[in-house]
N, C-alpha and C positions, 0 to 999 in steps of 0.2 A: 805468789811469783816471787820469786829469787831473783837476786842481784849481784852479779858479779861484773867489778868495777875492772879496767884494762886502759892504758896504757899505748899507743903505737907511734914509733919513734921513726919520723919520716930522713932522710939521707944526709940533710942538711939540720938534722936535730931536732926541728920541730916537733911537738909532743901533740897526737892526737887523744883528746880525750873520750871515755865511750863506756857503755853500759852493754853486756848480754844477760837478758832475762830468763828466764829458767822457768820451766812446771817445778809447783811446790815438791813434788818427788821424783826431781831430776835427778840420775844417775849415769853417772860419768862415763860406765862403759855403756851404755845403751848410745844408739844413734835415734837423732831428732831432728824434722824437716825443719829448716832453717830459714828464715826470714831475714832480708837488711835492711831497712829504712831510713834512706837520705833525704836528710832535711833542705826545707825551701830557703828560700833566699833572707838573710837576717835575719832565720829562723832558727833553732838547735834541736839538739834529739829528742826534748820534752814535749815542744809543740804548745801551739796556741789553748789554753785551760789544759794541757795536758792528754791534749789530743792521742801524741805517740806513745805516752805511757799507759792509756786506756787501750788504746791498739794491740799494744803488746801482752796488755795482759789477757785480753782478747783470745789471743793467740794462745799465750801460755797455758793457758787456762784449757785447751784444745790437745793439749798436746807438742807442744813448737816452742821450737827457741828463738827468740827475738834480738838481734843486733844493733842499735844505736850509740852512736857516734858524731859529735861534734866536727865540722866542717875546722880546718886550720882559720883563726881571729874571729871565732864564733862562740860566746858562752865560755867554755871552762878548757879547752882547748889553746895551744900557743898559737903565737902568729897575731899579725895584723888581720884587723880585715878591709883596711884601707885599702891594699894592696890583692884584694881579692878576686879571681879570675876564675872564669869555668875551666878554662886548660888545668890549673890549680884543681881545683872541684873534683875532676876526673882523675886526675892522679893520686890524690886522696882514695876517691872512691875505689880504684883497682887494689891503692894499698887495702885497703880495708877488707874487699872481697878476698883478696889473697891470704890474711890471715884471718878470713872464717875457716874459709875452704882446708885447713892445714887443722881444724881442732878437732880433736880425736870422737868427739860425742855430735857431729855433725856431718848428716845423711847425702856423701857430695851429689845423689843424684837428687836430690830434692834441697837446691838452694834456690830461694826465690831474692828479688828485688822488688823493692816497695819505693817511692819517691813521691812523695809530695810538692806541687811548683815547681821549684827551680830543680828540687832534689830529683823530681820526672824527667827532665831534664837529661839530667846527670845520666840516671838512669837509662835514659832511651841513648844515649852517646857511646856507654861502654858494653849496652847488653850483647850486641854482637861480636864484644871483644870477650867477654865473661861465660857467656852461653848458656843461663841459669836457667829451672827449671821450667820456669814462668815467671813473667812480671806485671806486675797491678801499679799501674798511675793516678793516684789522685790529682785532679786538675793540672798537670802536666803544662808548663807555661812553655808552651811548643813556641809560641809568635813572638817570644820579650825580646827575640832577637831581630824583630823586622823593625825598620825605623820606622814606619808608618804608627808602631804602637809605640815603640818608643818615645817618638814628639808628642803623643797626647802624652803619653807617662809623664815626661816633663814639662807639659805644658798642665795638666792637671795637680800632681804631686808636688811640684818646684813652683807654680802659680808664677813663673814664668820669672823666678829670682834666680838669678846666678852670680857664685861669687857676691853676694849682695848688693847687686845691682839690678834693678826693675827693668824689665825689657817691657815695654807696655806694646811692642810690637811681635814679642813673639810668636803670637799666630801666624802670625806672615811668612814666616823664615821655615825653610826647609829645617832638616832633622840636624845634616851638615855644618849648616850655620848656625844652629841652634848653640851647636855645642865645639867649636869651633875655638871660643878661645877661654872654654871649659877644662880645666886642670882636674878638678874633683866636685865633688854632688855631696852634701848632706841629707841622707835616708831616713831625717828623725831621729836623730841625735846622734847619729855617727856619721864619718866623713870614707867616703869610696873613691879610689883616684877610677879616670877617667879611663885605663887602661882595661878596667871592665868591659866596658862599651870596644874599644877596639879589640877586644879577644872573641868577644862574645860573637860579633856581627861577622866572624868568620865561619863559625858554627854552619852549619846544613843539618839541623837537627832532623829533617824528614826524612833526608838520604841517609842518613847514619840510620835511622830506624829500620827502614825498607833490609839494611844486611839479618837483622836479626829474626831467624824463623820458626822461634819458637813463640808460645801462647802470649797475647799480652790483653791484658784489663783494660778498659781507661775508664776513670770514674768522675764525675763533673756535676757540682751544684748547677740547678736550673737560674739560679741567681747569683751567679759567680761571675763580678765586674771588672775579677782581673786577666783570668782566662776566658776568652771567647767560644763561644761552641762551634763555630766554624773550623776554628785551629784544631780542635780537637778529633772534630771529624776527619778535618787533612789526614792527621798522626794515624788515626784508626786505618785511613785508607791505605797510610803511607806502611802498614807492618803486615806480611803476607797473611798471618793471621791474629787477629785481635779483634773486640768487638768494644761495644762503648754500649755503658750506660747512664743513663743523665737520671740525677734524684731532684724529685721536686719541691722547690719551699727553702731550697739550702742554699748557703753563700760557698766562698772561696775555702774559707777551714771550715763548710760541717759544722756550724757552730749551735747544735742543737743534740743534746744526750740522746734522745730517740734515732734520729737521724744516723747518728755516728755508729751506733749499733746495729743500725740498717745497712750500712755500709762495710763495715766489718760484718757481719754475716757474708752479704755478695763475694767481699775477698776472699774468705776463708773457705767458702763454696767453690769459688772457683778454684782455688788451692787444691783445693779436695777431689776435683774432676779427675 
């Protein structure tokens, strides 16, 4: 697998950094089926234990080009994670798609979107706008902006600690009460502004998904504790033409080498159908 490193400049001069992975025998005069991978919340283009790197290698070994960028504020891209919103990542995902579409070696009739977790949500939101050939979503966090889900996340991840103050009665509060006086939250070593939640809550993920008419594959592990089965079934049913595959004995990041190879195989066969 070869690496072609690229930079994209947004209108505000923020630089997005990423890589185009190609087959070893890449010929710039040929046309290749091309997959764009959008990473998840707090992640990056490489993934947990190089998940997206190994996924790219699997596809490039089979004649695909794979494009992986870091969203702004993440990993090597410019910008502040503190100010990250879903709308900002939507805008960047569209920029990345337009960049890919004009590359001379890309088969414009075979552009695929891939997204993991929040990256799956981003692919849902832009799918009908760009109309790729197919979409593959890995554990898309389609209920992540549900207030009941967010309340559980607040209570479990942040242990009732809001800006350093422990609220022992947090479990009795509504989501709106829980976050009313919060300006930002620490998500494990980096802070995120409340504007992320305010922006995300306005998104109707299922409605946007319903507008995409192409084929969709949703893959989720049965031990995923971050993305619930019901939400992915609901998302599958929202699409006019989607199927759901559940992988046994694995979690949100598919952290088993053999299982990852199974996921990659299912994805590749779906692309080739």
